[in-house]
KOLLOSE-526821 format. One record per residue: residue number from 1; residue in one letter; chain; x, y, z of N, C-alpha, C, O in turn. Coordinates in Angstrom, 2 decimals. Example, Ala and Ser with C-alpha at 12.3 -4.5 7.8 and 13.67 -1.06 7.14 Angstrom:
<rec nuse="1" titi="A" lummi="A" n_xx="13.19" n_yy="-5.69" n_zz="7.80" ca_xx="12.30" ca_yy="-4.50" ca_zz="7.80" c_xx="13.20" c_yy="-3.30" c_zz="7.80" o_xx="14.24" o_yy="-3.32" o_zz="8.46"/>
<rec nuse="2" titi="S" lummi="A" n_xx="12.85" n_yy="-2.25" n_zz="7.08" ca_xx="13.67" ca_yy="-1.06" ca_zz="7.14" c_xx="12.90" c_yy="0.03" c_zz="7.87" o_xx="13.41" o_yy="1.14" o_zz="8.04"/>
This chain:
<rec nuse="1" titi="M" lummi="A" n_xx="11.37" n_yy="-0.58" n_zz="-4.29" ca_xx="10.38" ca_yy="-1.31" ca_zz="-4.20" c_xx="9.96" c_yy="-2.17" c_zz="-3.07" o_xx="10.85" o_yy="-2.62" o_zz="-2.35"/>
<rec nuse="2" titi="I" lummi="A" n_xx="8.73" n_yy="-2.44" n_zz="-2.82" ca_xx="8.49" ca_yy="-3.06" ca_zz="-1.72" c_xx="7.67" c_yy="-4.56" c_zz="-2.11" o_xx="6.51" o_yy="-4.59" o_zz="-2.53"/>
<rec nuse="3" titi="K" lummi="A" n_xx="8.29" n_yy="-5.45" n_zz="-1.95" ca_xx="7.72" ca_yy="-6.65" ca_zz="-2.17" c_xx="7.26" c_yy="-7.45" c_zz="-0.98" o_xx="8.16" o_yy="-7.76" o_zz="-0.20"/>
<rec nuse="4" titi="L" lummi="A" n_xx="6.13" n_yy="-7.81" n_zz="-0.71" ca_xx="5.51" ca_yy="-8.59" ca_zz="0.67" c_xx="6.12" c_yy="-9.95" c_zz="0.70" o_xx="6.77" o_yy="-10.25" o_zz="-0.29"/>
<rec nuse="5" titi="K" lummi="A" n_xx="6.02" n_yy="-10.88" n_zz="1.74" ca_xx="6.07" ca_yy="-12.11" ca_zz="1.72" c_xx="5.16" c_yy="-12.55" c_zz="2.72" o_xx="4.84" o_yy="-11.83" o_zz="3.67"/>
<rec nuse="6" titi="G" lummi="A" n_xx="4.61" n_yy="-14.04" n_zz="2.50" ca_xx="3.80" ca_yy="-14.73" ca_zz="3.33" c_xx="2.34" c_yy="-14.41" c_zz="3.21" o_xx="1.53" o_yy="-14.53" o_zz="4.13"/>
<rec nuse="7" titi="L" lummi="A" n_xx="2.06" n_yy="-13.96" n_zz="1.93" ca_xx="0.38" ca_yy="-13.99" ca_zz="1.76" c_xx="0.04" c_yy="-14.90" c_zz="1.03" o_xx="0.85" o_yy="-15.47" o_zz="0.29"/>
<rec nuse="8" titi="D" lummi="A" n_xx="-1.31" n_yy="-15.24" n_zz="1.09" ca_xx="-2.06" ca_yy="-16.00" ca_zz="0.31" c_xx="-2.17" c_yy="-15.50" c_zz="-0.75" o_xx="-2.89" o_yy="-14.50" o_zz="-0.77"/>
<rec nuse="9" titi="P" lummi="A" n_xx="-1.50" n_yy="-15.93" n_zz="-2.15" ca_xx="-1.62" ca_yy="-15.55" ca_zz="-3.41" c_xx="-2.75" c_yy="-15.10" c_zz="-4.09" o_xx="-2.86" o_yy="-14.19" o_zz="-4.91"/>
<rec nuse="10" titi="V" lummi="A" n_xx="-3.75" n_yy="-16.04" n_zz="-3.55" ca_xx="-5.02" ca_yy="-16.18" ca_zz="-4.19" c_xx="-5.83" c_yy="-14.98" c_zz="-3.68" o_xx="-6.63" o_yy="-14.43" o_zz="-4.43"/>
<rec nuse="11" titi="K" lummi="A" n_xx="-5.64" n_yy="-14.54" n_zz="-2.40" ca_xx="-6.37" ca_yy="-13.61" ca_zz="-1.86" c_xx="-6.29" c_yy="-12.16" c_zz="-1.82" o_xx="-5.22" o_yy="-11.57" o_zz="-1.72"/>
<rec nuse="12" titi="K" lummi="A" n_xx="-7.13" n_yy="-11.74" n_zz="-1.87" ca_xx="-7.28" ca_yy="-10.02" ca_zz="-2.08" c_xx="-7.02" c_yy="-9.29" c_zz="-0.82" o_xx="-7.44" o_yy="-9.78" o_zz="0.23"/>
<rec nuse="13" titi="Y" lummi="A" n_xx="-6.48" n_yy="-8.33" n_zz="-0.82" ca_xx="-5.83" ca_yy="-7.36" ca_zz="-0.07" c_xx="-5.99" c_yy="-5.71" c_zz="-0.57" o_xx="-5.63" o_yy="-5.36" o_zz="-1.70"/>
<rec nuse="14" titi="R" lummi="A" n_xx="-6.59" n_yy="-4.73" n_zz="0.47" ca_xx="-6.70" ca_yy="-3.43" ca_zz="0.48" c_xx="-5.34" c_yy="-2.56" c_zz="0.97" o_xx="-4.99" o_yy="-2.48" o_zz="2.15"/>
<rec nuse="15" titi="L" lummi="A" n_xx="-4.85" n_yy="-2.10" n_zz="0.16" ca_xx="-3.92" ca_yy="-1.11" ca_zz="0.62" c_xx="-4.25" c_yy="0.12" c_zz="0.73" o_xx="-4.79" o_yy="0.68" o_zz="-0.22"/>
<rec nuse="16" titi="K" lummi="A" n_xx="-3.91" n_yy="1.03" n_zz="2.34" ca_xx="-4.49" ca_yy="2.08" ca_zz="2.66" c_xx="-3.55" c_yy="3.08" c_zz="3.33" o_xx="-3.02" o_yy="2.72" o_zz="4.38"/>
<rec nuse="17" titi="E" lummi="A" n_xx="-3.33" n_yy="4.10" n_zz="2.93" ca_xx="-2.30" ca_yy="5.05" ca_zz="3.68" c_xx="-2.92" c_yy="5.47" c_zz="4.97" o_xx="-3.95" o_yy="6.13" o_zz="4.85"/>
<rec nuse="18" titi="L" lummi="A" n_xx="-2.52" n_yy="5.22" n_zz="6.14" ca_xx="-3.13" ca_yy="5.39" ca_zz="7.41" c_xx="-2.58" c_yy="6.75" c_zz="8.24" o_xx="-3.18" o_yy="7.17" o_zz="9.22"/>
<rec nuse="19" titi="N" lummi="A" n_xx="-1.45" n_yy="7.35" n_zz="7.76" ca_xx="-1.04" ca_yy="8.47" ca_zz="8.39" c_xx="-1.29" c_yy="10.23" c_zz="7.98" o_xx="-0.63" o_yy="11.26" o_zz="8.16"/>
<rec nuse="20" titi="L" lummi="A" n_xx="-2.59" n_yy="9.89" n_zz="7.33" ca_xx="-2.99" ca_yy="11.33" ca_zz="6.80" c_xx="-3.73" c_yy="12.11" c_zz="7.94" o_xx="-4.46" o_yy="11.63" o_zz="8.82"/>
<rec nuse="21" titi="E" lummi="A" n_xx="-3.36" n_yy="13.45" n_zz="7.73" ca_xx="-3.72" ca_yy="14.46" ca_zz="8.65" c_xx="-5.30" c_yy="14.84" c_zz="8.10" o_xx="-5.61" o_yy="14.54" o_zz="6.94"/>
<rec nuse="22" titi="N" lummi="A" n_xx="-6.24" n_yy="15.50" n_zz="8.96" ca_xx="-7.51" ca_yy="15.56" ca_zz="8.43" c_xx="-7.95" c_yy="16.15" c_zz="7.33" o_xx="-7.59" o_yy="17.32" o_zz="7.20"/>
<rec nuse="23" titi="G" lummi="A" n_xx="-8.59" n_yy="15.73" n_zz="6.54" ca_xx="-8.92" ca_yy="16.27" ca_zz="5.14" c_xx="-7.43" c_yy="16.17" c_zz="3.99" o_xx="-7.43" o_yy="16.65" o_zz="2.86"/>
<rec nuse="24" titi="Q" lummi="A" n_xx="-6.55" n_yy="15.60" n_zz="4.47" ca_xx="-5.63" ca_yy="15.61" ca_zz="3.81" c_xx="-5.69" c_yy="14.22" c_zz="2.75" o_xx="-5.87" o_yy="13.09" o_zz="3.21"/>
<rec nuse="25" titi="K" lummi="A" n_xx="-5.48" n_yy="14.55" n_zz="0.95" ca_xx="-5.74" ca_yy="13.24" ca_zz="0.31" c_xx="-4.26" c_yy="12.73" c_zz="-0.16" o_xx="-3.34" o_yy="13.47" o_zz="-0.51"/>
<rec nuse="26" titi="S" lummi="A" n_xx="-4.22" n_yy="11.52" n_zz="-0.11" ca_xx="-3.39" ca_yy="10.63" ca_zz="-0.09" c_xx="-2.51" c_yy="10.76" c_zz="-1.53" o_xx="-3.10" o_yy="10.86" o_zz="-2.61"/>
<rec nuse="27" titi="S" lummi="A" n_xx="-1.31" n_yy="10.76" n_zz="-1.43" ca_xx="-0.26" ca_yy="10.99" ca_zz="-2.39" c_xx="-0.07" c_yy="9.59" c_zz="-3.08" o_xx="0.33" o_yy="9.44" o_zz="-4.23"/>
<rec nuse="28" titi="F" lummi="A" n_xx="-0.45" n_yy="8.50" n_zz="-2.17" ca_xx="0.05" ca_yy="6.99" ca_zz="-2.82" c_xx="-1.20" c_yy="6.79" c_zz="-3.65" o_xx="-2.37" o_yy="7.01" o_zz="-3.32"/>
<rec nuse="29" titi="D" lummi="A" n_xx="-0.67" n_yy="6.27" n_zz="-4.93" ca_xx="-1.53" ca_yy="5.75" ca_zz="-6.01" c_xx="-2.06" c_yy="4.74" c_zz="-5.73" o_xx="-3.01" o_yy="4.40" o_zz="-6.43"/>
<rec nuse="30" titi="L" lummi="A" n_xx="-1.66" n_yy="3.93" n_zz="-4.67" ca_xx="-2.50" ca_yy="2.37" ca_zz="-4.56" c_xx="-3.62" c_yy="2.61" c_zz="-3.56" o_xx="-4.52" o_yy="1.78" o_zz="-3.38"/>
<rec nuse="31" titi="D" lummi="A" n_xx="-3.54" n_yy="3.85" n_zz="-2.88" ca_xx="-4.67" ca_yy="4.03" ca_zz="-1.61" c_xx="-6.10" c_yy="3.83" c_zz="-2.24" o_xx="-6.65" o_yy="4.43" o_zz="-3.15"/>
<rec nuse="32" titi="S" lummi="A" n_xx="-6.69" n_yy="2.34" n_zz="-1.12" ca_xx="-7.93" ca_yy="2.22" ca_zz="-1.32" c_xx="-8.02" c_yy="1.15" c_zz="-2.43" o_xx="-9.15" o_yy="0.66" o_zz="-2.52"/>
<rec nuse="33" titi="K" lummi="A" n_xx="-7.04" n_yy="0.63" n_zz="-3.35" ca_xx="-7.02" ca_yy="-0.34" ca_zz="-4.16" c_xx="-6.65" c_yy="-1.50" c_zz="-3.59" o_xx="-5.99" o_yy="-1.59" o_zz="-2.55"/>
<rec nuse="34" titi="V" lummi="A" n_xx="-7.22" n_yy="-2.77" n_zz="-4.53" ca_xx="-7.40" ca_yy="-3.99" ca_zz="-3.83" c_xx="-6.05" c_yy="-4.80" c_zz="-5.12" o_xx="-5.90" o_yy="-4.49" o_zz="-6.30"/>
<rec nuse="35" titi="L" lummi="A" n_xx="-5.38" n_yy="-5.73" n_zz="-4.40" ca_xx="-4.43" ca_yy="-6.17" ca_zz="-5.13" c_xx="-4.41" c_yy="-7.68" c_zz="-4.74" o_xx="-4.61" o_yy="-7.76" o_zz="-3.53"/>
<rec nuse="36" titi="T" lummi="A" n_xx="-4.25" n_yy="-8.88" n_zz="-5.29" ca_xx="-4.07" ca_yy="-10.21" ca_zz="-4.85" c_xx="-2.65" c_yy="-10.30" c_zz="-3.99" o_xx="-1.73" o_yy="-9.48" o_zz="-3.96"/>
<rec nuse="37" titi="G" lummi="A" n_xx="-2.75" n_yy="-11.23" n_zz="-3.49" ca_xx="-1.36" ca_yy="-11.73" ca_zz="-2.66" c_xx="-0.49" c_yy="-11.91" c_zz="-3.81" o_xx="0.45" o_yy="-11.12" o_zz="-3.82"/>
<rec nuse="38" titi="H" lummi="A" n_xx="-0.54" n_yy="-12.67" n_zz="-4.73" ca_xx="0.45" ca_yy="-12.80" ca_zz="-5.96" c_xx="1.12" c_yy="-11.31" c_zz="-6.18" o_xx="2.24" o_yy="-10.95" o_zz="-5.83"/>
<rec nuse="39" titi="E" lummi="A" n_xx="0.19" n_yy="-10.63" n_zz="-6.80" ca_xx="0.41" ca_yy="-9.33" ca_zz="-7.28" c_xx="1.58" c_yy="-8.60" c_zz="-6.18" o_xx="2.65" o_yy="-8.15" o_zz="-6.58"/>
<rec nuse="40" titi="L" lummi="A" n_xx="1.18" n_yy="-8.60" n_zz="-4.88" ca_xx="1.95" ca_yy="-7.83" ca_zz="-3.66" c_xx="3.24" c_yy="-8.48" c_zz="-3.52" o_xx="4.27" o_yy="-7.84" o_zz="-3.25"/>
<rec nuse="41" titi="M" lummi="A" n_xx="3.19" n_yy="-9.80" n_zz="-3.70" ca_xx="4.56" ca_yy="-10.48" ca_zz="-3.47" c_xx="5.66" c_yy="-10.60" c_zz="-4.82" o_xx="6.87" o_yy="-10.80" o_zz="-4.68"/>
<rec nuse="42" titi="N" lummi="A" n_xx="5.15" n_yy="-10.47" n_zz="-5.81" ca_xx="5.71" ca_yy="-10.77" ca_zz="-6.90" c_xx="5.94" c_yy="-9.31" c_zz="-7.60" o_xx="7.09" o_yy="-8.93" o_zz="-7.83"/>
<rec nuse="43" titi="A" lummi="A" n_xx="4.72" n_yy="-8.45" n_zz="-7.98" ca_xx="5.17" ca_yy="-7.00" ca_zz="-8.63" c_xx="5.64" c_yy="-6.08" c_zz="-7.60" o_xx="6.67" o_yy="-5.42" o_zz="-7.73"/>
<rec nuse="44" titi="G" lummi="A" n_xx="4.63" n_yy="-6.00" n_zz="-6.29" ca_xx="5.37" ca_yy="-5.13" ca_zz="-5.28" c_xx="4.65" c_yy="-3.77" c_zz="-5.49" o_xx="3.72" o_yy="-3.61" o_zz="-6.29"/>
<rec nuse="45" titi="F" lummi="A" n_xx="5.05" n_yy="-3.05" n_zz="-4.89" ca_xx="4.59" ca_yy="-1.43" ca_zz="-4.97" c_xx="5.65" c_yy="-0.73" c_zz="-4.44" o_xx="6.56" o_yy="-1.15" o_zz="-3.73"/>
<rec nuse="46" titi="M" lummi="A" n_xx="5.39" n_yy="0.62" n_zz="-4.94" ca_xx="6.29" ca_yy="1.48" ca_zz="-4.65" c_xx="5.79" c_yy="2.96" c_zz="-4.10" o_xx="5.55" o_yy="3.89" o_zz="-4.87"/>
<rec nuse="47" titi="P" lummi="A" n_xx="5.67" n_yy="3.04" n_zz="-2.81" ca_xx="5.16" ca_yy="4.45" ca_zz="-1.95" c_xx="6.25" c_yy="5.45" c_zz="-2.67" o_xx="7.43" o_yy="5.10" o_zz="-2.77"/>
<rec nuse="48" titi="V" lummi="A" n_xx="5.80" n_yy="6.69" n_zz="-3.16" ca_xx="6.59" ca_yy="7.59" ca_zz="-3.63" c_xx="6.33" c_yy="9.21" c_zz="-2.32" o_xx="5.42" o_yy="10.00" o_zz="-2.09"/>
<rec nuse="49" titi="C" lummi="A" n_xx="7.56" n_yy="9.01" n_zz="-1.86" ca_xx="7.31" ca_yy="10.54" ca_zz="-0.89" c_xx="7.95" c_yy="11.48" c_zz="-1.55" o_xx="8.98" o_yy="11.22" o_zz="-2.17"/>
<rec nuse="50" titi="K" lummi="A" n_xx="7.42" n_yy="12.68" n_zz="-1.52" ca_xx="7.66" ca_yy="13.51" ca_zz="-2.63" c_xx="8.56" c_yy="14.88" c_zz="-1.59" o_xx="9.37" o_yy="15.64" o_zz="-2.11"/>
<rec nuse="51" titi="K" lummi="A" n_xx="8.27" n_yy="14.92" n_zz="-0.40" ca_xx="9.04" ca_yy="15.99" ca_zz="0.27" c_xx="10.21" c_yy="15.19" c_zz="1.36" o_xx="10.02" o_yy="14.08" o_zz="1.85"/>
<rec nuse="52" titi="E" lummi="A" n_xx="11.35" n_yy="16.00" n_zz="1.57" ca_xx="12.32" ca_yy="15.85" ca_zz="2.25" c_xx="11.82" c_yy="15.23" c_zz="3.50" o_xx="10.93" o_yy="15.84" o_zz="4.09"/>
<rec nuse="53" titi="L" lummi="A" n_xx="12.24" n_yy="14.11" n_zz="3.99" ca_xx="11.67" ca_yy="13.36" ca_zz="5.54" c_xx="10.28" c_yy="13.11" c_zz="5.60" o_xx="9.78" o_yy="13.12" o_zz="6.72"/>
<rec nuse="54" titi="E" lummi="A" n_xx="9.54" n_yy="12.88" n_zz="4.62" ca_xx="8.27" ca_yy="12.40" ca_zz="4.43" c_xx="8.30" c_yy="11.07" c_zz="4.56" o_xx="9.23" o_yy="10.33" o_zz="4.22"/>
<rec nuse="55" titi="S" lummi="A" n_xx="7.13" n_yy="10.74" n_zz="5.11" ca_xx="7.05" ca_yy="9.30" ca_zz="5.33" c_xx="5.48" c_yy="8.70" c_zz="5.15" o_xx="4.53" o_yy="9.48" o_zz="5.04"/>
<rec nuse="56" titi="M" lummi="A" n_xx="5.32" n_yy="7.49" n_zz="5.12" ca_xx="4.02" ca_yy="6.92" ca_zz="4.68" c_xx="3.71" c_yy="5.65" c_zz="5.65" o_xx="4.59" o_yy="4.82" o_zz="5.85"/>
<rec nuse="57" titi="I" lummi="A" n_xx="2.54" n_yy="5.54" n_zz="6.20" ca_xx="2.34" ca_yy="4.23" ca_zz="6.96" c_xx="1.29" c_yy="3.49" c_zz="6.00" o_xx="0.15" o_yy="3.95" o_zz="5.99"/>
<rec nuse="58" titi="I" lummi="A" n_xx="1.53" n_yy="2.54" n_zz="5.31" ca_xx="0.55" ca_yy="1.81" ca_zz="4.41" c_xx="-0.15" c_yy="0.40" c_zz="5.21" o_xx="0.51" o_yy="-0.52" o_zz="5.67"/>
<rec nuse="59" titi="G" lummi="A" n_xx="-1.29" n_yy="0.48" n_zz="5.23" ca_xx="-1.97" ca_yy="-0.63" ca_zz="6.14" c_xx="-2.38" c_yy="-1.68" c_zz="5.13" o_xx="-2.43" o_yy="-1.34" o_zz="3.95"/>
<rec nuse="60" titi="L" lummi="A" n_xx="-2.64" n_yy="-2.84" n_zz="5.44" ca_xx="-3.09" ca_yy="-3.92" ca_zz="4.42" c_xx="-4.14" c_yy="-4.56" c_zz="5.12" o_xx="-3.93" o_yy="-5.04" o_zz="6.23"/>
<rec nuse="61" titi="N" lummi="A" n_xx="-5.63" n_yy="-4.65" n_zz="4.40" ca_xx="-6.31" ca_yy="-5.37" ca_zz="4.90" c_xx="-7.16" c_yy="-6.45" c_zz="4.11" o_xx="-7.78" o_yy="-6.24" o_zz="3.06"/>
<rec nuse="62" titi="L" lummi="A" n_xx="-7.09" n_yy="-7.69" n_zz="4.81" ca_xx="-7.72" ca_yy="-8.67" ca_zz="3.74" c_xx="-8.98" c_yy="-8.60" c_zz="3.29" o_xx="-9.73" o_yy="-8.44" o_zz="4.26"/>
<rec nuse="63" titi="E" lummi="A" n_xx="-9.49" n_yy="-8.63" n_zz="2.40" ca_xx="-10.97" ca_yy="-8.38" ca_zz="1.75" c_xx="-11.63" c_yy="-9.56" c_zz="2.06" o_xx="-12.80" o_yy="-9.72" o_zz="1.71"/>
């Protein structure tokens, strides 16, 4: 579980998987979803990598 720190709890942030190859669809359930700082700091999120040695780079943009 990843819980972020230091966000503004009332502002909204968009999560986006950044390391996709051309035409590849994200397996990250929250890809392109918008969450509040409160949600990201308290509930957090869990990126799920399904293959051995797989990784994800998740970007966070203020909306």
